[in-house]
C-alpha positions in Angstrom: 0.9 42.1 2.0 1.7 43.5 -1.6 -0.5 46.1 -3.0 -2.9 44.4 -5.9 -3.0 46.9 -8.8 -6.1 48.0 -10.1 -7.7 46.5 -13.2 -7.0 49.7 -15.2 -3.5 49.5 -14.2 -3.1 45.9 -15.2 -4.6 46.6 -18.6 -2.4 49.7 -19.1 0.8 47.5 -18.3 -0.4 44.7 -20.7 -0.7 47.1 -23.5 2.8 48.5 -23.0 4.3 45.2 -22.5 2.5 42.6 -24.8 5.6 40.3 -25.0 5.1 40.1 -21.0 1.8 39.2 -20.2 2.1 35.9 -18.3 0.8 36.2 -14.8 4.4 35.9 -13.1 5.2 38.8 -15.3 2.6 40.8 -14.0 3.0 39.7 -10.4 7.1 40.7 -10.8 6.1 44.0 -12.3 4.0 45.1 -9.6 6.0 43.5 -6.9 3.4 40.8 -5.8 4.8 37.9 -3.9 3.5 35.0 -1.9 0.0 34.6 -1.0 -1.0 37.9 -2.8 -0.6 35.9 -6.2 -3.8 34.4 -5.5 -5.7 37.9 -5.3 -3.7 38.7 -8.4 -5.2 35.6 -10.1 -8.7 36.4 -9.1 -8.4 40.0 -10.6 -7.2 38.5 -13.8 -9.9 36.0 -13.8 -12.5 38.8 -13.6 -10.9 40.9 -16.4 -11.0 37.7 -18.5 -14.9 37.1 -17.6 -15.5 40.9 -18.3 -14.0 40.3 -21.9 -10.9 42.7 -21.4 -8.4 39.7 -21.4 -8.3 36.3 -23.1 -6.4 33.8 -21.4 -4.3 31.2 -23.4 -2.2 28.7 -21.1 -0.6 31.1 -18.9 -0.4 34.1 -21.1 -3.0 37.0 -21.0 -2.7 37.7 -24.7 -2.7 35.4 -28.1 -0.2 32.5 -27.4 3.0 32.5 -29.3 2.5 30.4 -32.5 4.6 28.4 -34.8 5.6 29.5 -37.9 3.4 28.1 -40.9 6.8 26.3 -41.9 8.6 24.7 -39.2 11.3 22.3 -38.3 9.8 19.3 -36.3 11.3 16.3 -34.6 9.3 13.3 -35.1 8.5 11.6 -31.6 6.7 8.4 -33.0 3.4 6.8 -33.2 0.9 6.8 -30.7 -1.3 3.6 -29.7 -3.6 4.5 -32.5 -0.9 4.4 -35.1 -1.0 8.3 -35.7 2.6 9.9 -35.9 3.2 13.0 -33.8 6.0 15.4 -33.8 7.2 18.5 -31.5 9.0 21.9 -32.6 12.7 21.7 -32.6 12.3 25.5 -31.1 9.6 26.6 -28.8 9.8 29.9 -27.0 6.3 30.4 -26.2 4.8 30.8 -22.6 2.5 27.8 -22.7 2.8 24.1 -23.1 5.0 23.0 -26.0 2.5 22.3 -29.0 1.7 18.9 -30.0 1.7 18.1 -33.9 0.0 15.4 -35.8 1.8 14.5 -39.0 -0.8 14.0 -42.1 0.9 11.4 -44.2 0.3 11.2 -48.0 0.7 8.2 -50.0 3.9 9.7 -51.7 5.6 10.5 -48.5 8.6 8.5 -47.3 8.2 6.5 -44.1 8.8 8.5 -41.0 10.0 7.4 -37.8 11.1 8.5 -34.2 14.1 10.7 -34.4 13.4 12.2 -37.9 13.8 15.9 -38.3 11.5 17.1 -40.9 10.5 20.5 -42.6 6.7 20.7 -42.5 3.8 23.0 -43.3 1.5 23.5 -40.2 -2.2 24.3 -39.9 -3.5 25.4 -36.7 -6.2 23.5 -35.3 -8.9 23.5 -32.4 -10.9 21.2 -30.2 -8.3 18.5 -31.0 -5.9 16.8 -28.2 -2.9 18.3 -30.4 -2.3 21.7 -31.6 -1.3 21.6 -35.2 -1.3 19.4 -38.2 1.4 19.3 -40.3 2.2 18.2 -44.0 5.7 17.0 -45.0 7.8 19.3 -47.0 10.9 17.4 -46.9 13.2 15.4 -44.5 16.3 17.2 -43.3 18.1 14.6 -41.3 17.9 12.5 -38.2 19.3 13.1 -34.7 21.0 10.0 -33.1 18.5 7.5 -32.1 18.7 5.0 -29.3 17.8 1.2 -29.9 17.3 -1.4 -27.5 17.8 -5.1 -29.0 19.5 -8.5 -28.9 23.1 -8.3 -30.1 24.1 -11.2 -32.6 28.1 -11.4 -32.8 29.6 -11.6 -36.4 32.8 -11.9 -37.9 32.9 -8.1 -38.3 31.3 -6.9 -35.3 27.5 -8.1 -35.4 24.1 -6.7 -35.6 21.4 -5.7 -33.2 18.0 -7.3 -33.5 15.4 -4.5 -32.3 12.9 -5.5 -29.4 10.5 -2.5 -30.3 7.2 -3.6 -31.7 6.9 -2.6 -35.4 10.9 -2.6 -35.8 11.6 -4.3 -38.8 15.1 -3.8 -39.6 18.3 -4.7 -37.9 21.3 -2.5 -37.1 24.9 -3.2 -38.0 27.6 -3.0 -35.2 31.2 -2.4 -36.2 33.8 -4.6 -34.5 35.2 -1.4 -32.7 31.8 -0.3 -31.5 30.4 -3.5 -29.6 31.6 -2.5 -26.1 32.5 -5.8 -25.4 29.0 -7.3 -25.8 28.5 -11.2 -26.0 26.3 -12.7 -28.4 22.7 -13.0 -27.4 22.8 -10.1 -24.9 20.3 -7.5 -24.5 22.0 -4.1 -25.3 21.2 -0.5 -25.7 22.9 1.6 -28.7 22.8 4.4 -30.5 22.8 5.5 -34.2 26.6 5.6 -35.2 26.5 7.3 -38.6 24.9 6.7 -42.3 23.7 3.1 -43.6 26.3 0.7 -43.9 26.6 -2.2 -46.0 23.0 -3.7 -47.4 21.4 -0.5 -46.5 21.2 -1.2 -42.8 21.7 1.7 -40.2 24.8 1.6 -38.1 24.9 1.7 -34.2 27.3 1.6 -31.4 26.5 -0.3 -28.3 26.5 2.2 -25.1 25.2 -0.3 -22.4 24.9 -4.0 -21.9 22.0 -5.0 -20.0 22.5 -8.9 -19.8 20.5 -12.2 -20.8 16.9 -11.1 -22.3 15.7 -14.6 -21.5 16.4 -14.4 -17.8 13.7 -14.2 -15.3 12.1 -10.9 -14.7 13.9 -9.4 -17.7 10.8 -7.9 -19.3 10.4 -5.0 -16.9 14.3 -4.1 -17.3 13.5 -3.9 -21.1 10.7 -1.6 -20.4 12.9 0.6 -17.9 15.6 1.2 -20.6 13.2 1.4 -23.4 11.4 4.3 -22.0 14.1 6.2 -20.2 13.0 5.5 -16.7 15.8 6.4 -14.2 16.4 3.2 -12.1 19.7 4.3 -10.3 20.0 6.9 -7.6 22.9 9.0 -7.6 25.5 8.6 -4.7 24.6 11.7 -2.9 20.9 11.0 -3.1 21.6 7.6 -1.5 24.0 9.2 1.3 21.2 11.8 1.9 18.5 9.0 2.5 20.8 7.0 4.6 21.6 10.1 6.8 17.9 10.5 7.8 16.6 9.4 11.1 13.2 8.8 12.3 11.0 11.9 13.1 10.2 12.3 17.0 7.2 13.8 18.7 8.5 17.4 18.8 6.2 19.8 17.3 3.4 17.1 16.3 0.2 15.9 17.7 0.3 12.6 19.5 -2.0 10.2 17.5 -0.5 7.0 18.6 -3.4 5.8 20.4 -5.8 6.1 17.5 -6.2 2.6 15.5 -5.1 3.8 12.2 -4.8 0.7 10.0 -3.2 0.3 6.5 -5.1 -1.6 4.0 -3.1 -2.5 0.7 -2.7 -5.2 -1.7 -1.3 -8.4 -0.4 2.1 -7.6 -2.3 2.3 -3.9 -1.4 5.7 -2.3 -1.5 4.9 0.7 0.7 2.2 1.8 3.0 1.6 5.7 2.7 -2.0 5.9 4.0 -3.8 4.8 6.9 -7.4 5.1 8.1 -9.7 5.0 11.0 -13.5 6.0 11.6 -16.1 6.2 14.4 -19.6 7.4 15.1 -19.9 11.1 15.5 -20.8 11.6 19.4 -22.2 15.2 18.7 -25.9 14.9 19.4 -26.4 17.4 16.7 -25.1 15.2 13.9 -27.0 12.0 14.7 -26.0 9.1 12.4 -22.9 11.0 11.5 -19.5 9.6 11.2 -15.8 11.0 11.9 -13.1 9.6 9.5 -9.4 10.0 9.9 -7.1 9.6 6.9 -3.4 9.8 8.0 -0.8 9.9 5.1 3.0 9.3 5.4 4.8 12.9 6.2 7.4 12.6 3.2 8.1 16.2 3.3 9.7 15.8 6.7 12.3 14.0 5.0 12.5 15.4 1.4 13.0 19.1 1.8 13.2 21.7 -0.8 16.6 22.0 -2.6 17.8 18.9 -1.3 19.4 16.2 -3.6 16.5 14.0 -2.6 14.1 16.5 -3.7 15.8 17.1 -7.2 15.8 13.3 -7.9 12.0 12.8 -6.7 11.0 15.7 -9.0 13.1 14.2 -12.0 11.5 10.9 -11.4 7.8 12.3 -11.0 6.5 9.1 -9.8 7.1 5.6 -8.9 6.9 3.1 -11.8 5.2 -0.4 -11.0 5.9 -3.7 -12.7 4.7 -7.1 -11.9 8.2 -8.2 -10.7 9.5 -4.8 -9.3 9.1 -1.2 -8.7 11.2 1.8 -9.8 10.5 4.1 -6.7 10.6 7.9 -6.7 12.3 7.6 -3.4 15.3 5.5 -2.3 14.3 2.3 -0.2 15.4 3.9 2.9 12.5 6.3 2.8 10.0 4.4 0.5 10.4 1.2 2.3 11.2 2.3 5.7 10.9 5.6 7.0 8.1 6.9 5.1 6.4 3.7 5.3 3.3 3.5 7.9 4.5 0.1 9.1 2.5 -1.8 11.8 3.8 -1.3 15.4 6.3 1.5 14.8 5.9 5.2 15.1 5.8 7.1 11.8 5.4 10.9 11.0 2.2 11.8 9.3 -0.1 14.6 8.3 -3.7 13.4 9.0 -7.0 14.8 8.2 -10.0 14.6 10.5 -13.3 14.6 8.4 -16.9 14.9 9.9 -19.7 13.5 7.6 -23.6 13.7 8.2 -25.7 10.5 7.9 -25.9 10.9 4.2 -22.1 11.0 3.7 -21.9 14.7 3.1 -18.7 16.4 4.6 -19.6 18.8 7.1 -16.0 19.9 8.2 -12.5 19.0 8.3 -9.1 19.6 10.0 -5.6 18.9 9.4 -3.0 17.5 11.8 0.8 17.2 11.7 1.2 14.2 14.1 2.9 10.9 15.1 0.9 7.8 14.6 1.5 4.0 15.4 -0.7 1.7 13.0 -1.8 -1.5 15.1 -2.2 -3.5 11.9 -1.2 -3.5 8.3 -3.9 -5.5 6.5 -4.7 -6.6 2.9 -8.0 -6.0 1.2 -8.9 -9.6 0.9 -8.6 -10.4 4.6 -10.5 -7.2 5.6 -13.3 -8.1 3.1 -13.3 -11.7 4.5 -13.7 -10.6 8.1 -16.8 -8.3 7.0 -18.1 -11.2 5.4 -18.0 -13.5 8.3 -14.7 -15.0 8.1 -12.2 -13.1 10.4 -8.4 -14.3 11.0 -6.4 -14.0 13.7 -5.2 -10.4 12.6 -8.8 -9.2 11.7 -10.8 -10.8 14.4 -9.7 -8.5 17.3 -10.1 -5.4 15.0 -13.7 -6.3 13.8 -16.0 -4.6 15.8 -13.9 -1.5 17.1 -12.2 -0.8 13.8 -13.5 -2.6 10.8 -17.1 -2.2 11.1 -17.0 1.4 11.6 -14.9 1.7 8.7 -17.5 0.1 6.6 -20.5 2.0 8.5 -18.7 5.2 7.3 -18.3 3.9 3.6 -22.1 3.2 3.5 -22.7 7.0 4.0 -19.9 7.9 1.5 -21.8 5.5 -0.8 -24.9 7.3 -0.6 -23.2 10.7 -1.3 -21.4 9.2 -4.2 -24.6 8.0 -5.7 -25.8 11.5 -5.4 -22.7 13.1 -6.9 -22.6 10.7 -9.7 -18.9 10.6 -10.8 -18.2 8.5 -13.9 -18.7 4.8 -13.1 -16.9 2.8 -16.0 -16.8 -0.9 -15.8 -13.5 -2.2 -17.0 -11.8 -4.9 -15.4 -8.1 -4.6 -14.5 -5.9 -7.6 -15.5 -3.4 -9.0 -13.1 -0.3 -10.8 -14.2 1.0 -13.4 -11.5 4.6 -14.4 -11.7 6.0 -17.7 -10.6 9.4 -17.5 -8.3 11.5 -17.9 -11.6 9.8 -14.9 -13.3 7.6 -16.9 -15.6 4.0 -15.9 -16.1 1.8 -18.4 -13.7 -1.6 -16.8 -14.4 -3.4 -13.8 -15.8 -6.6 -13.1 -13.8 -8.7 -10.0 -13.4 -8.7 -8.2 -10.2 -11.5 -8.5 -8.0 -13.4 -5.2 -7.1 -14.1 -5.6 -3.3 -16.0 -3.1 -1.1 -12.4 -3.1 1.0 -11.0 -1.3 -2.5 -13.8 0.9 -2.8 -13.8 2.0 0.7 -10.1 3.1 0.6 -10.8 4.8 -2.8 -13.6 6.7 -1.3 -11.6 7.6 2.0 -8.7 8.9 -0.2 -11.0 10.9 -2.7 -12.6 12.8 0.3 -9.0 13.4 1.8 -7.9 14.9 -1.5 -11.0 17.2 -1.8 -10.2 18.4 1.9 -6.7 19.3 0.9 -7.9 21.2 -2.1 -10.6 23.0 -0.1 -8.2 24.0 2.9 -5.5 25.4 0.3 -7.8 27.4 -1.6 -9.3 28.9 1.4 -6.0 29.6 2.8 -4.8 31.0 -0.7 -1.9 28.9 -0.8 -0.8 27.8 -4.4 -0.9 24.0 -5.2 -1.0 21.7 -8.0 -4.5 20.4 -8.5 -5.4 17.2 -10.3 -7.4 18.4 -13.6 -9.6 16.3 -15.6 -11.4 18.4 -18.3 -14.6 17.3 -20.0 -14.3 15.7 -23.3 -14.3 17.6 -26.4 -17.3 17.9 -28.7 -15.8 15.9 -31.4 -15.1 13.2 -29.0 -18.8 13.4 -27.7 -20.1 13.2 -31.3 -18.1 10.0 -31.8 -19.3 8.3 -28.8 -23.1 9.3 -29.6 -22.7 7.8 -32.9 -21.2 4.6 -31.3 -24.1 4.6 -28.9 -26.7 5.2 -31.5 -25.4 2.4 -33.6 -25.9 0.1 -30.6 -29.2 1.1 -30.0 -28.7 3.6 -27.1 -29.0 7.2 -26.6 -27.0 9.9 -25.2 -28.4 13.1 -24.4 -27.5 15.9 -26.8 -28.1 19.8 -26.6 -27.4 20.2 -22.8 -24.5 20.4 -20.6 -22.8 17.4 -20.4 -22.5 15.7 -16.7 -21.2 12.5 -15.7 -24.9 11.5 -14.7 -25.6 11.6 -18.5 -22.7 9.3 -19.2 -23.8 6.9 -16.4 -27.1 6.6 -17.7 -25.5 5.4 -20.9 -23.4 3.0 -19.1 -26.3 1.7 -17.1 -28.6 1.1 -20.2 -25.6 -0.7 -21.7 -25.1 -3.0 -18.8 -25.8 -6.6 -19.1 -25.7 -6.5 -22.8 -23.5 -7.7 -25.5 -22.6 -3.9 -26.1 -21.6 -3.1 -22.6 -17.8 -3.5 -23.2 -18.1 -1.6 -26.3 -19.9 1.2 -24.6 -17.5 1.4 -21.8 -14.4 1.3 -23.9 -16.1 4.1 -26.2 -16.9 6.1 -23.0 -13.3 5.8 -21.7 -11.8 6.9 -24.9 -14.0 10.1 -25.2 -12.3 11.3 -21.9 -9.4 13.6 -22.0 -6.2 12.8 -20.3 -6.0 13.9 -16.5 -3.0 16.2 -15.7 -1.6 18.2 -12.9 -1.5 22.1 -13.1 -1.9 25.1 -10.5 -5.3 26.3 -12.2 -8.6 25.5 -10.4 -10.4 23.7 -13.1 -11.9 20.8 -11.3 -12.3 17.1 -12.2 -15.0 16.0 -14.5 -14.8 12.3 -14.1 -15.1 12.3 -10.5 -17.6 15.2 -10.6 -15.7 17.3 -8.3 -14.9 21.1 -8.2 -11.9 21.1 -6.2 -9.5 18.1 -6.1 -5.8 17.6 -5.6 -3.7 14.6 -5.1 -2.6 14.5 -1.2 -2.8 10.7 -0.2 0.4 9.0 -1.9 3.5 11.3 -1.4 5.7 8.3 -1.6 5.3 7.5 -5.0 4.0 10.8 -6.5 5.6 14.3 -6.5 2.5 16.0 -6.9 1.2 14.9 -3.5 4.6 15.9 -2.1 3.8 19.5 -3.3 0.5 19.5 -1.6 2.0 18.3 1.6 4.4 21.3 1.7 1.6 23.8 0.7 -0.4 22.4 3.8 2.8 22.7 5.8 3.0 26.4 4.8 -0.7 27.2 5.3 -0.7 25.8 8.8 2.8 27.2 9.8 4.0 23.7 10.9 7.7 24.5 10.1 10.3 25.4 7.4 9.9 22.5 5.5 6.8 23.8 3.5 6.5 25.2 -0.1 8.9 27.8 -0.6 7.7 30.9 -2.4 10.1 30.5 -5.2 8.4 27.3 -6.1 5.1 29.3 -6.7 6.3 30.3 -10.1 7.5 26.9 -11.1 4.1 24.9 -10.4 3.1 25.1 -14.1 6.2 23.8 -15.2 6.3 21.1 -12.4 2.8 20.0 -13.3 3.7 19.6 -16.8 6.8 17.8 -16.0 5.3 15.4 -13.7 2.3 14.8 -16.1 4.8 13.8 -18.8 6.6 11.3 -16.3 3.2 9.8 -15.2 2.4 9.0 -18.9 5.9 7.5 -19.4 5.4 5.1 -16.5 1.9 4.2 -17.7 3.1 3.4 -21.1 6.1 1.4 -19.7 3.6 -0.7 -17.4 1.5 -1.3 -20.4 4.3 -2.3 -22.5 5.5 -4.7 -19.7 2.2 -6.2 -19.3 1.7 -6.9 -23.2 5.2 -8.7 -23.2 4.2 -10.9 -20.1 0.8 -11.8 -21.8 2.7 -12.6 -25.2 5.0 -14.8 -23.3 2.1 -16.6 -21.7 0.2 -17.1 -24.9 3.6 -17.9 -26.7 2.7 -21.7 -26.2 -0.9 -21.6 -27.5 -0.1 -20.7 -31.3 -2.7 -22.2 -33.6 -5.6 -22.2 -30.9 -9.0 -20.4 -31.6 -9.6 -17.7 -29.1 -12.8 -15.1 -28.9 -12.6 -11.4 -28.3 -13.9 -7.9 -29.3 -12.7 -5.5 -31.9 -11.1 -2.6 -29.9 -9.3 -0.4 -32.3 -9.2 0.4 -36.1 -6.1 1.4 -37.8 -5.0 1.9 -41.5 -3.0 -1.3 -41.3 -5.5 -3.6 -39.6 -7.7 -4.1 -36.6 -7.0 -4.6 -33.0 -8.7 -7.3 -30.9 -9.3 -7.6 -27.2 -9.3 -11.1 -26.2 -11.6 -12.3 -23.6 -9.6 -14.7 -21.7 -6.4 -12.7 -20.8 -7.4 -9.1 -21.9 -4.3 -9.1 -24.2 -4.4 -6.9 -27.4 -3.6 -8.5 -30.7 -3.4 -7.4 -34.1 -5.4 -8.4 -37.3 -3.2 -7.2 -40.1 -4.7 -6.5 -43.3 -3.5 -9.8 -44.8 -5.3 -11.5 -42.2 -8.8 -10.1 -43.1 -9.2 -11.9 -46.2 -8.0 -11.5 -49.9 -9.9 -8.6 -50.7 -8.8 -4.9 -50.4 -10.2 -3.1 -47.3 -11.0 0.6 -47.2 -9.9 2.3 -44.0 -12.3 5.2 -42.8 -10.6 7.2 -40.0 -13.8 9.2 -39.2 -15.9 6.3 -38.7 -13.1 4.2 -37.5 -14.1 1.3 -39.7 -12.5 -1.1 -42.4 -14.8 -2.2 -45.3 -14.0 -5.1 -47.9 -14.3 -3.7 -51.4 -15.5 -7.0 -52.7 -17.9 -8.5 -49.9 -18.9 -5.2 -48.3 -17.7 -6.9 -45.1 -17.8 -4.2 -42.4 -15.3 -4.3 -39.3 -16.0 -1.7 -36.6 -15.2 -1.4 -33.0 -17.2 -3.6 -30.5 -17.8 -6.4 -33.0 -17.3 -10.2 -31.4 -14.9 -12.2 -33.4 -13.2 -15.4 -33.3 -9.7 -15.5 -34.3 -6.7 -18.0 -34.5 -3.5 -17.1 -32.8 -1.0 -16.8 -35.8 2.1 -15.7 -34.1 3.5 -14.4 -30.7 6.8 -12.5 -30.3 7.4 -12.1 -26.4 10.3 -10.1 -26.6 8.3 -7.2 -28.3 5.0 -8.3 -27.0 3.6 -8.5 -30.6 0.4 -10.8 -30.9 -0.7 -11.6 -34.7 -4.1 -13.1 -35.2 -6.1 -14.4 -38.1 -9.9 -13.6 -38.4 -12.2 -16.8 -38.5 -15.6 -15.2 -37.7 -17.2 -11.9 -37.2 -20.5 -11.8 -35.2 -20.8 -15.5 -35.5 -20.6 -15.2 -39.4 -17.4 -17.0 -41.1 -15.4 -14.6 -42.9 -15.8 -14.8 -46.8 -12.6 -14.6 -48.5 -12.4 -12.3 -51.5 -10.0 -11.7 -54.4 -7.5 -9.1 -52.9 -6.9 -6.1 -55.1 -3.6 -4.3 -55.6 -2.6 -2.3 -52.7 -4.0 1.3 -52.8 -6.3 0.7 -55.7 -9.9 0.0 -55.7 -11.0 -2.9 -57.8 -13.3 -2.2 -60.7 -15.6 -4.9 -59.7 -16.7 -3.4 -56.4 -20.2 -4.6 -55.5 -23.2 -1.9 -55.6 -24.0 -3.4 -52.3 -20.9 -2.6 -50.6 -20.8 0.9 -52.1 -24.2 1.8 -51.1 -23.4 0.6 -47.6 -20.2 2.6 -47.5 -22.0 5.7 -48.9 -24.7 5.3 -46.0 -22.1 4.9 -43.5 -20.4 8.3 -44.9 -23.6 10.2 -44.6 -24.2 9.0 -41.0 -20.8 10.5 -40.0 -21.2 14.2 -39.5 -17.9 15.0 -38.1 -15.5 16.6 -40.6 -11.7 17.1 -40.1 -10.6 20.4 -39.8 
């Protein structure tokens, strides 16, 4: 084992090498490899705790900072309308900085792909690192556009499908790529503006009929750059794989490990079984088995399959299709725990006491054979006294013991107090021709919760085992909310008549009390949405930080290696930890864990945005025949250009543009997240109940425009609209007093 240097030796080396102070540099300098890196990490943490070092990202020094004047690439607005950018050059050791552009009224409009020279200010306690003020725009990079091609006499035009895109693109006759009129195409910018001031483009790919069934997800796939075709060598590698046998594995085929998934599940990567603990020392206890597909046996480090899986990061799910992380030969066949066939797995056996606390666990690399692939609804029906031919024979021996173990886990969960948000998830159901048949909110059955709790417990066991064996891994990290986010949530709660504890270390129990206080009131949805928005984004990384939302000290993703690369990394780490074979996590991957975590966190966010955009388009299509109807909803967001409304019936998000709020000028308060009418003093804020008219729907973009009819059961009073950007002289004293009072209430200041 490599010798760990003393603290004084480490400090001396850092002082002599100030530009090489990352953990991997220190490890390389002292010849520390393999599991010894865990010991080095502990020494560095001790030095940090003693005040000798300050850790910033991966470096034990002040991080590299961007120059005060930098060239940035505009990456586009987020879902709140804020415009972000990234540095054109970044040589730091940490995560690439995220930059918020602070626009002034005199600034030109900026869009994705613009390159700008900007003056930067470093900020703290924000979900970004810098704020930028535009100095000048210095040009644009070639930009991609997805749209409908309209053929003309001298080429044609492209009508963009992106939300908010209000300009067409011209295409020269020699740049159409043979596209036909009305086809969905992908193009890139081809030069400066052409006739009539429109940007020019060349078509690089023809994607077919945009109105064809199920074209909606295809649009999202191309728009967000999700890889949807496997290279030939990856397919060939997958096709050459053969089922893994029993050699070197435990025989778990007699365990009745059943899979429980949605009725339309495309793969089965987890199975479970439970029974009463027969140990007399653990009276009332339970034994739970969770078996997970052994993807690592087929996707080995350094292979073409591995490179492609890492590139994709995860599978992406749409209502009509899935873009898998692995080819179907693996995801739908060899790695899927199908009923009645032997399948390679990595299983964890966990012993619980009567109160649901985990007493012990052990991991096993085995071969299993599931007796049944069930779906949530039929399992719940069986427990509720309505078994069918599939669940009836399993009810007493398999299903009831599962629910008994879940009852114990519920007690442990209640004591742990993970964040308990109540936000119904919508489900888009399609007809065979790809049209939207219905939009419903998914039921939350005990069968769903049972599987969730079992998977959480298995993920905890994986993290604990790897920590104990000192094997590096990727944790699932969820940091606690920033103070500014908490202050905002506290103000929202106080305005609704509730209280969020202050002046103490925040725990999920405090947030749950707020949620419970609001439950059953008109403000329940507001408090749930506001609490969700106060949370930070979960991500993957090699540092042992914990999961705030789940109230867990150690947490990793282990249970879905078919669709998440993070889980595959954890499986390989477990293989290495137990000495199960040569397909574990190679030592050279240890240094890449932070880079891998950042990459797959990005691909996860990319998939989430693509899935959300697809749902928005389907919902817009569903509502397109109801233009003119009146609907109810709740204000869910405030922006400079209007307010967003979440509609009650479908959960769709529509926009109330400024022009639809009345004929008066509205003042936008970013800190308070409000719009205030200058004539009437009407205040629009998050959580208010509204009645709206469906004014316009554009299915191809997912855009839904609304008109405001009532707010909090009061009809909207039409004022006289003032010129944009100017406050009218006749603003009422009442409105001014109301605004001043609101301003005093908001104590947060932007830095």
